[in-house]
C-alpha positions in Angstrom: -7.2 -9.4 26.7 -10.2 -10.4 29.0 -10.6 -9.0 32.7 -13.0 -10.5 35.3 -13.6 -8.5 38.5 -16.4 -9.1 41.3 -17.7 -6.8 43.3 -20.0 -7.6 47.0 -23.7 -8.4 45.5 -23.5 -7.7 41.7 -22.3 -10.3 39.1 -18.9 -10.2 37.8 -18.2 -7.7 35.6 -16.4 -8.9 32.1 -13.7 -5.9 30.6 -11.7 -6.2 27.4 -9.2 -3.8 25.6 -8.8 -3.1 22.0 -8.8 -1.2 19.4 -12.3 0.3 18.0 -13.5 1.6 15.1 -15.9 4.3 14.7 -19.0 5.4 11.6 -20.1 8.7 11.5 -23.2 7.7 12.7 -21.3 7.1 16.2 -21.6 3.6 15.6 -18.9 1.8 17.2 -16.7 -2.1 16.9 -14.2 -3.1 19.0 -11.5 -5.4 17.4 -10.1 -7.9 19.8 -8.2 -10.1 18.3 -5.9 -9.7 15.3 -7.7 -9.9 12.1 -11.0 -10.9 13.7 -14.2 -10.8 12.0 -16.7 -7.7 12.1 -19.7 -10.6 13.5 -16.7 -11.2 16.4 -16.2 -7.8 17.1 -18.0 -6.2 20.2 -20.6 -3.8 18.7 -20.6 -0.2 20.7 -24.2 1.3 19.9 -24.9 4.9 19.4 -24.6 6.8 23.0 -22.3 4.6 24.4 -18.5 5.3 22.6 -18.0 7.7 25.5 -15.2 9.7 24.0 -13.8 7.6 22.0 -12.5 8.2 18.4 -11.3 5.9 15.6 -8.4 3.8 16.0 -8.2 4.7 19.9 -7.3 1.6 22.0 -10.2 1.1 24.7 -11.5 -0.6 27.4 -14.9 -2.3 26.8 -17.6 -3.3 29.4 -19.3 -6.0 28.0 -23.2 -6.4 28.6 -25.1 -9.4 28.7 -24.8 -11.5 26.1 -28.2 -12.2 23.8 -28.3 -15.5 22.8 -28.0 -15.7 19.0 -26.8 -11.6 19.1 -23.5 -10.0 18.5 -21.5 -9.0 21.9 -22.2 -5.4 22.5 -20.8 -3.2 25.3 -19.6 0.3 26.1 -16.8 2.6 26.1 -15.4 3.0 30.0 -11.5 4.2 29.4 -9.3 5.6 26.2 -6.3 3.8 26.6 -4.6 5.1 24.4 -5.0 8.1 21.5 -4.6 6.8 18.2 -3.9 10.5 17.1 -4.3 14.4 18.2 -4.3 15.7 15.2 -7.3 16.3 12.7 -8.2 17.9 9.7 -11.5 19.4 9.0 -13.5 22.3 7.2 -14.5 25.3 9.5 -18.5 26.4 9.9 -19.0 29.5 11.4 -22.8 30.2 13.3 -22.1 31.8 16.1 -19.6 29.4 17.3 -16.4 28.2 15.1 -16.7 24.3 14.9 -14.4 22.0 13.2 -16.1 19.4 10.5 -13.8 16.4 10.2 -12.4 15.4 6.7 -12.7 11.6 8.0 -16.0 10.8 7.9 -15.5 7.4 10.5 -15.6 11.0 13.1 -19.0 11.1 14.6 -18.9 14.7 16.7 -17.7 18.1 15.3 -14.6 19.7 17.5 -15.6 23.2 19.2 -12.8 26.0 18.4 -13.4 28.4 21.6 -10.5 30.6 20.6 -10.4 31.1 16.9 -7.9 33.8 15.6 -9.8 37.1 14.6 -7.8 38.0 12.5 -8.8 36.1 9.7 -12.0 34.4 7.7 -11.8 31.1 8.5 -15.5 30.1 7.3 -15.3 27.4 4.5 -11.5 26.9 4.9 -9.9 23.7 5.6 -7.1 23.7 9.1 -5.2 21.1 11.0 -6.3 21.0 14.6 -4.8 19.9 18.0 -7.2 17.8 20.3 -7.3 19.2 23.6 -8.5 16.7 26.6 -12.1 15.6 25.9 -13.2 14.0 28.8 -17.4 14.4 28.9 -19.1 12.8 25.5 -22.1 14.9 26.3 -20.0 18.1 25.4 -18.4 18.9 21.8 -14.5 17.5 21.9 -12.2 20.8 22.0 -9.5 21.5 19.7 -7.0 24.4 18.8 -6.2 25.3 15.4 -2.2 24.6 14.0 -2.6 25.4 10.5 -4.9 27.1 8.5 -4.4 24.9 5.4 -6.7 27.2 2.8 -9.7 27.1 0.8 -11.8 23.4 0.3 -12.0 22.3 -2.9 -8.8 23.7 -4.3 -5.7 21.7 -5.2 -3.1 22.6 -2.6 -5.5 22.6 0.1 -7.0 19.4 -0.5 -3.3 17.4 -1.1 -2.2 19.0 2.0 -5.2 18.1 4.0 -5.0 14.6 3.2 -1.4 14.4 3.8 -1.8 16.2 6.9 -4.9 14.4 8.3 -3.0 10.8 7.9 -0.2 12.6 10.8 2.2 12.8 7.7 4.2 15.5 6.8 4.7 16.9 3.7 8.4 19.0 4.5 11.7 18.2 5.3 13.1 20.0 8.3 15.9 22.9 7.6 18.6 20.6 9.1 17.5 17.6 7.3 18.5 19.7 3.8 21.9 21.4 5.2 23.1 17.7 6.1 22.4 16.5 2.7 23.5 19.1 0.9 27.2 18.5 2.8 26.6 15.2 1.8 26.9 16.3 -2.0 29.3 18.6 -1.3 31.5 16.1 -0.3 30.1 13.2 -2.8 33.3 13.3 -5.4 36.0 13.0 -2.8 34.0 10.1 -1.0 33.1 8.2 -4.4 36.3 8.6 -5.4 37.5 6.4 -2.5 34.8 4.2 -2.3 35.6 3.1 -6.3 39.0 1.7 -4.7 37.1 -0.5 -2.3 34.1 -2.2 -4.7 33.6 -4.5 -7.6 33.9 -2.2 -11.1 31.1 -3.0 -13.5 31.5 0.1 -15.6 32.8 -1.4 -18.2 29.9 -4.0 -18.7 26.6 -3.0 -20.5 24.0 -1.3 -17.7 20.7 0.6 -17.9 17.7 1.6 -16.1 14.2 1.0 -17.1 11.8 2.8 -15.6 8.4 5.2 -15.9 8.7 8.0 -18.3 7.6 10.6 -15.2 10.4 8.8 -12.7 13.2 11.0 -10.8 15.2 8.8 -8.8 16.5 5.4 -10.3 17.2 3.5 -7.5 17.8 0.2 -9.9 19.9 -0.6 -12.9 20.6 -3.6 -14.3 23.8 -5.2 -16.2 24.4 -8.0 -18.3 27.3 -9.7 -19.9 28.2 -12.9 -21.5 31.5 -14.6 -20.5 34.1 -16.2 -22.0 32.3 -19.8 -21.1 29.0 -18.5 -22.6 27.2 -18.5 -19.0 25.3 -15.1 -18.8 25.9 -12.6 -15.7 23.2 -10.4 -14.5 23.7 -7.8 -12.1 20.8 -5.9 -10.2 22.4 -2.8 -9.1 21.0 -0.7 -5.8 21.3 2.7 -4.8 23.8 2.5 -2.2 21.9 5.3 -0.2 23.4 3.6 3.3 26.9 4.5 2.0 25.9 7.9 2.6 23.5 8.0 5.1 24.7 7.0 8.7 22.8 5.5 11.6 21.0 8.1 13.9 22.0 11.4 11.7 19.8 14.1 11.2 18.5 12.3 7.7 18.8 8.7 9.2 16.3 9.6 11.8 13.5 11.4 9.6 13.8 8.6 7.2 13.1 6.4 10.2 10.0 8.3 11.1 8.8 8.6 7.6 9.3 5.2 6.9 8.1 5.3 3.1 8.0 7.9 0.2 4.3 8.9 -0.8 3.3 8.5 -4.1 0.3 11.0 -4.7 -1.4 11.9 -7.8 0.6 15.1 -8.5 3.6 14.9 -6.5 5.9 12.5 -4.6 6.6 13.3 -1.1 10.4 11.7 -0.9 11.3 10.3 2.1 14.9 11.5 1.4 15.7 15.1 0.4 15.9 15.4 -3.5 19.5 16.3 -3.4 19.8 12.2 -2.2 16.9 10.7 -4.0 17.3 12.1 -7.2 20.8 13.4 -7.8 23.6 11.8 -5.6 22.1 8.3 -5.1 19.8 7.8 -8.0 21.5 5.5 -10.8 21.2 8.3 -13.3 22.8 8.1 -17.0 26.5 8.5 -17.8 27.6 9.3 -13.6 29.5 7.1 -11.8 27.4 5.5 -8.7 27.9 3.6 -5.6 25.8 0.5 -5.5 24.5 -2.6 -3.9 24.4 -5.7 -6.0 23.3 -8.7 -6.4 25.0 -10.5 -9.1 23.6 -13.8 -10.7 25.4 -16.1 -13.4 22.9 -17.9 -15.7 24.0 -21.1 -18.0 23.6 -20.0 -21.7 20.6 -22.5 -22.4 19.2 -20.1 -19.8 18.6 -18.2 -22.7 19.5 -20.5 -25.7 17.3 -23.4 -25.0 13.5 -22.6 -24.9 13.0 -25.6 -23.0 15.6 -24.9 -20.4 14.8 -23.5 -16.8 16.2 -19.9 -15.9 18.4 -21.3 -12.5 21.0 -19.1 -11.4 24.5 -21.6 -11.2 25.8 -18.8 -8.6 25.0 -15.8 -7.1 27.0 -13.1 -5.2 26.3 -10.1 -3.3 28.3 -7.0 -2.7 29.1 -3.4 -3.1 30.0 -2.1 -6.4 30.3 0.8 -8.7 28.4 1.5 -11.8 28.0 4.2 -14.8 24.4 3.5 -16.2 24.7 3.6 -20.4 21.2 4.2 -20.7 18.4 6.0 -19.0 15.2 3.7 -20.7 11.4 4.5 -20.2 9.4 1.5 -20.2 8.2 2.7 -23.8 11.4 3.2 -25.3 12.2 -0.5 -24.0 9.2 -1.9 -25.5 9.5 -0.8 -28.8 12.9 -2.1 -29.3 12.0 -5.0 -28.1 8.8 -5.0 -30.5 11.1 -4.3 -33.2 13.4 -6.4 -32.6 16.2 -4.0 -33.5 17.7 -0.8 -31.8 19.8 0.3 -28.6 20.8 -2.9 -26.7 18.5 -5.3 -28.6 20.0 -7.8 -27.7 20.8 -7.3 -24.5 17.0 -6.5 -23.5 15.9 -9.5 -25.2 17.9 -12.1 -23.5 16.7 -10.8 -20.2 13.1 -10.4 -21.6 13.6 -14.3 -22.4 15.0 -15.1 -18.7 12.3 -12.9 -17.3 9.9 -14.7 -18.5 11.1 -17.8 -17.3 11.5 -16.5 -14.0 7.8 -15.7 -13.9 6.5 -19.0 -15.3 8.7 -21.2 -12.8 7.6 -18.6 -9.8 3.8 -19.3 -10.9 4.6 -23.0 -11.0 5.5 -22.7 -7.3 2.7 -21.5 -6.1 3.0 -17.5 -6.7 -0.4 -16.0 -7.1 -0.9 -13.5 -10.2 -4.0 -11.2 -10.0 -4.5 -9.0 -12.9 -5.0 -5.3 -11.2 -5.2 -2.2 -13.3 -3.7 1.2 -12.6 -5.6 4.5 -13.5 -3.0 7.5 -14.1 -4.2 11.4 -14.9 -3.4 13.9 -17.0 -3.3 16.8 -15.3 -3.3 20.8 -16.7 -1.4 23.4 -15.3 -3.6 24.2 -12.9 -3.3 20.0 -11.6 -6.8 19.6 -12.6 -7.5 16.3 -14.2 -8.3 16.6 -18.2 -8.1 13.2 -18.7 -7.8 9.3 -17.2 -5.8 6.3 -18.6 -5.5 2.8 -17.6 -1.5 1.8 -17.0 -0.9 -0.6 -19.2 1.5 -3.4 -18.1 4.3 -4.8 -20.8 7.1 -7.3 -21.0 9.4 -4.5 -19.7 7.5 -4.0 -17.1 7.7 -7.9 -15.6 11.2 -8.2 -17.2 12.2 -5.1 -14.1 9.8 -6.7 -11.6 11.0 -10.2 -12.6 15.0 -9.4 -11.8 13.5 -7.2 -8.5 12.0 -10.1 -7.4 14.8 -12.7 -7.9 17.5 -10.1 -5.9 14.8 -10.0 -3.0 14.4 -13.2 -2.7 18.3 -14.2 -2.8 19.3 -11.7 -0.6 16.7 -13.1 1.6 18.2 -16.9 1.4 21.7 -15.6 1.5 21.1 -14.1 4.9 19.3 -16.9 6.3 21.9 -19.3 5.5 24.3 -17.4 6.8 22.3 -16.9 10.4 20.7 -20.1 10.3 19.2 -21.2 13.3 21.8 -18.7 15.8 20.1 -15.8 17.1 22.9 -14.4 18.6 24.5 -13.7 15.2 21.6 -11.5 14.9 18.5 -10.7 13.1 17.0 -9.9 9.6 14.2 -7.7 8.2 11.7 -9.9 5.7 9.1 -9.0 3.9 6.5 -11.6 4.9 2.7 -12.4 3.8 0.6 -14.7 6.0 -1.7 -17.6 4.5 -5.4 -16.4 4.4 -7.3 -16.8 7.6 -9.2 -19.9 8.0 -12.9 -17.8 8.5 -12.6 -15.7 5.6 -11.5 -18.9 3.6 -14.7 -20.7 4.3 -16.7 -17.8 3.5 -15.1 -18.2 -0.3 -15.5 -21.5 -0.2 -19.2 -21.2 0.4 -19.7 -18.6 -2.4 -17.7 -20.8 -4.8 -19.7 -23.8 -4.0 -22.8 -21.6 -4.7 -21.6 -21.2 -7.9 -20.2 -24.5 -9.0 -16.6 -24.3 -8.3 -14.5 -26.1 -5.8 -11.4 -24.9 -3.7 -9.7 -27.9 -1.9 -9.1 -27.1 1.7 -6.9 -29.1 4.1 -7.4 -28.8 7.8 -8.2 -25.2 7.2 -5.6 -24.4 4.9 -5.2 -24.0 1.0 -2.5 -24.1 -1.5 -1.4 -20.7 -3.8 -1.0 -23.1 -6.4 -4.7 -23.8 -5.7 -5.7 -20.4 -5.7 -3.7 -20.2 -8.9 -5.8 -22.9 -10.5 -9.2 -21.6 -9.3 -7.8 -17.8 -11.3 -7.1 -19.6 -14.1 -10.6 -21.7 -14.2 -12.7 -18.6 -13.9 -10.9 -16.3 -16.6 -13.2 -15.3 -19.3 -16.1 -16.2 -16.9 -19.0 -14.0 -16.2 -18.0 -14.4 -13.1 -14.4 -13.6 -13.0 -14.9 -10.3 -11.5 -17.0 -11.6 -8.6 -14.3 -14.2 -7.8 -11.5 -12.5 -8.3 -12.2 -9.6 -5.8 -13.8 -12.5 -3.6 -10.4 -14.1 -3.8 -8.4 -11.0 -3.2 -10.4 -9.9 0.0 -8.9 -13.0 1.6 -5.9 -12.4 1.6 -3.8 -10.9 4.5 -1.5 -8.0 4.1 2.1 -8.5 3.6 4.4 -6.7 6.4 7.8 -6.1 7.2 8.9 -8.1 10.2 12.2 -9.8 11.9 9.9 -13.3 12.4 10.7 -15.0 9.2 7.2 -17.2 8.1 7.9 -16.7 4.3 5.7 -15.1 1.5 2.4 -16.6 0.7 1.2 -14.7 -2.2 4.8 -15.3 -3.6 5.3 -18.8 -2.7 8.9 -17.9 -1.4 10.1 -19.1 1.7 12.3 -16.4 2.1 11.8 -12.7 1.2 12.6 -9.0 1.7 12.7 -5.9 0.0 16.3 -5.1 -1.1 15.7 -2.9 -4.2 14.1 0.4 -3.3 16.1 1.8 -0.6 15.6 5.5 -1.7 12.3 5.2 -1.4 11.5 2.7 1.6 13.5 2.4 5.0 13.2 -1.2 5.3 15.5 -1.2 2.2 18.3 0.3 3.8 17.8 -1.7 7.1 18.4 -4.9 4.7 21.2 -3.3 3.3 22.9 -2.4 6.6 22.5 -5.7 7.9 23.7 -7.7 4.5 26.7 -5.2 4.8 27.5 -6.7 8.5 26.7 -10.4 7.4 29.1 -10.7 4.2 31.8 -8.7 6.3 31.1 -11.6 8.7 30.2 -9.2 11.1 27.7 -9.0 13.6 24.5 -7.1 14.1 25.1 -4.7 16.7 22.9 -4.8 19.8 21.2 -1.6 19.2 20.3 -3.1 15.7 19.0 -6.2 17.0 16.7 -3.8 19.6 15.8 -1.5 17.2 14.6 -3.6 14.0 11.9 -5.3 15.5 10.4 -2.0 16.6 11.0 -0.3 13.2 10.2 -2.9 10.9 6.6 -3.1 13.1 6.4 1.1 12.4 7.6 1.0 8.6 4.3 -1.6 7.8 2.2 1.3 9.7 3.6 4.4 7.8 3.3 1.9 4.2 -0.4 1.9 5.3 -0.8 5.2 6.0 1.0 6.3 2.7 -1.4 3.9 1.0 -4.1 5.5 2.8 -2.9 8.7 1.6 -2.2 7.3 -2.1 -5.7 6.1 -2.3 -7.7 9.6 -1.0 -5.6 11.6 -3.5 -6.4 9.2 -6.4 -10.2 9.6 -4.8 -10.0 13.8 -5.1 -8.9 13.5 -8.7 -11.5 11.0 -9.7 -14.2 12.8 -7.9 -12.8 16.2 -9.5 -12.8 14.7 -13.1 -16.4 13.3 -12.5 -17.8 16.6 -11.0 -17.4 18.0 -14.9 -19.6 15.1 -16.0 -23.1 15.3 -13.7 -25.7 14.0 -16.0 -23.2 11.8 -18.3 -23.7 7.9 -18.7 -20.9 5.1 -18.5 -20.4 1.8 -18.1 -19.7 0.6 -15.1 -19.2 -3.0 -13.1 -20.7 -3.4 -9.3 -17.6 -3.1 -7.3 -18.9 -3.8 -4.1 -22.4 -4.0 -2.1 -23.9 -2.7 1.4 -27.2 -2.5 3.4 -27.3 1.0 1.8 -26.7 0.3 -2.1 -24.0 -0.8 -4.6 -20.8 0.8 -5.5 -20.2 1.3 -8.9 -16.9 1.6 -10.5 -16.5 3.3 -14.2 -15.0 1.0 -16.5 -12.9 3.2 -18.1 -11.3 5.5 -15.4 -12.5 3.0 -12.4 -13.9 5.9 -10.8 -15.9 4.8 -7.9 -19.3 5.8 -6.4 -22.3 5.0 -4.5 -26.0 4.1 -5.8 -28.0 4.4 -3.3 -30.7 1.7 -2.1 -33.4 4.5 -2.7 -32.3 4.8 -6.7 -32.2 0.9 -7.3 -36.2 0.6 -7.8 -39.6 0.9 -5.9 -38.6 -2.8 -4.0 -37.6 -3.3 -0.8 -34.1 -4.8 -1.2 -32.2 -7.9 0.6 -28.4 -7.5 1.8 -27.0 -10.7 1.4 -23.5 -10.4 2.5 -22.3 -14.0 2.1 -23.5 -14.1 -1.4 -22.0 -10.2 -2.0 -25.3 -9.0 -3.3 -28.8 -7.3 -3.3 -31.7 -8.6 -4.2 -35.2 -7.0 -4.8 -38.1 -9.0 -2.2 -40.8 -8.2 -5.0 -39.0 -8.1 -8.2 -36.3 -10.8 -7.7 -33.9 -8.4 -9.6 -30.3 -9.0 -8.1 -27.4 -6.7 -7.9 -24.2 -8.5 -7.5 -20.3 -8.0 -7.3 -18.9 -8.0 -10.9 -22.1 -7.3 -12.6 -22.1 -4.7 -15.5 -24.4 -2.2 -15.5 -25.0 1.4 -17.2 -24.8 4.5 -14.8 -25.2 8.2 -14.7 -23.6 10.5 -12.7 -26.1 11.7 -10.2 -23.7 14.4 -8.3 -20.2 14.6 -6.8 -19.3 16.4 -3.6 -15.6 17.0 -4.3 -14.4 17.9 -1.2 -15.6 14.4 0.1 -14.1 13.0 -2.5 -17.5 11.3 -2.9 -19.3 10.2 -6.4 -23.1 9.4 -6.4 -24.2 7.5 -9.6 -27.8 6.5 -10.4 -29.2 3.5 -12.8 -29.3 4.9 -16.2 -32.5 4.5 -18.1 -30.7 1.9 -20.5 -29.4 -0.4 -17.6 -30.5 -3.9 -18.1 -30.8 -4.3 -14.5 -32.5 -0.3 -14.3 
């Protein structure tokens, strides 16, 4: 949005509104359009930020444009604060200040009236920002909660969550309401069973991580008398228990997602629901919302046959899971070709592999990603780190969940057609890459001898898959994988369907995890309306658009918190290994140095430009590299290097590496 105002005898003054990003050095960038490139952002130099803090919506006065230079401006008004609570560490030196945990905040907060009955120096606290109108003074804040001593596990994990504006504990009223639901459950379930399709006599099991406590999906399989194979994807029917606008529902709406930290889960629902009443526990009658698919016998028996469902059915059911498998247990049975439910697992695995191949042929983009897991001692200190291995059983579950999500979205879209009066739906959408980002990727690829065909600024997901196959095993694979991922948009929730580019699905939703994602609860409620030939209520139609946007934002905050908890544990792990050498891969390049990811633990740290050698280094952003002006030594994204742990700041979750003497690039 751009406004132009004129005053008598003066040139026109131009203003824009946007969201500001700040750095710890007091520099700002204001994004005016969606997904704007940093080069197109308005640069706010030190001294012109006013009282802006990260992610505030601000009004900017544009400075006169200098040809060939980035547009600059200054903050003239704070239109909306992104947040008013902050976490940091107390420093006392005559006065009491809070040093913010968020390194993007360039100013310390003054605590004018700290509690005098506590020793606060070095403690982490949660504060509320008071009015800050004078940029020449420190912002003032008041202490809401003393979290604990910096560096302590409970303190740091709590600080991570609170600093994102999230909360760890559920209010007491929520637990009371959940306990009442649990108490009345036996009679409710008995009555519900009479209304539902009964799968209790069909082989059904769950497959989950070994440390999972909430089981929200199960799979059933049965060979029908005519030889067809009926596969049911059964999802915990949370919406049968949690009704709109109850205390539990309102809290879940606010949270929108469970948060999975290294050492704990912060559930969206009370554990008596998520781990007990709604969880599809072994040998218990459970209420589910199901997507049931019928495949021809050839989908399993004929290797050349496609796995395409002949029919599908959606509705509420009851199941009783025969077995709670871990991924490892189920994989062991497949590998040995014998054991409990081997025939069923094998049949599912064969069909899942065909589904995966069909999705890939249709253009589903498959990026290889590695997830790290920590082994913690009794004090929750990391004693080892390992990489999570993706096996056939992981993919088996994933493919059937993808199928259910896709088919539910297709089913509802067919019901609604183009008649918006019938209602709305909550889709999981993924936009195609922005043209500017694609242009940068194409330039990089060309410099390395690769081509990515663009048609009017667009690229097909099939062509991206061909590129990923082409670079597999090549020295530049890591570089180009990372560069390609960075061109991708982020998937979000929306009532406006544009399809899912990354999965190559025209219709897609989230149906399979209502215990940990609120959008799935919305999807269940809407699906129930439509299969009963009902329309969504006027209230739901008004609410669900806003709730979709809110859920997308909360998903991002939860993801940020999860990453912060990993960074904390990685820093804690490496703090015991200062001076030790490791193999690493350059994971990022910047004006101030290179980021290196340790090969085994994925612990990322910075090698500062001053530690790269006795040379003047030039940052080539478009080529993802730094080059020594005199030595011509190159540090490029994806290069393998040998590093040594130089120092670690656990509280700031930062690791400093230096190139080891044995490094080829040292």
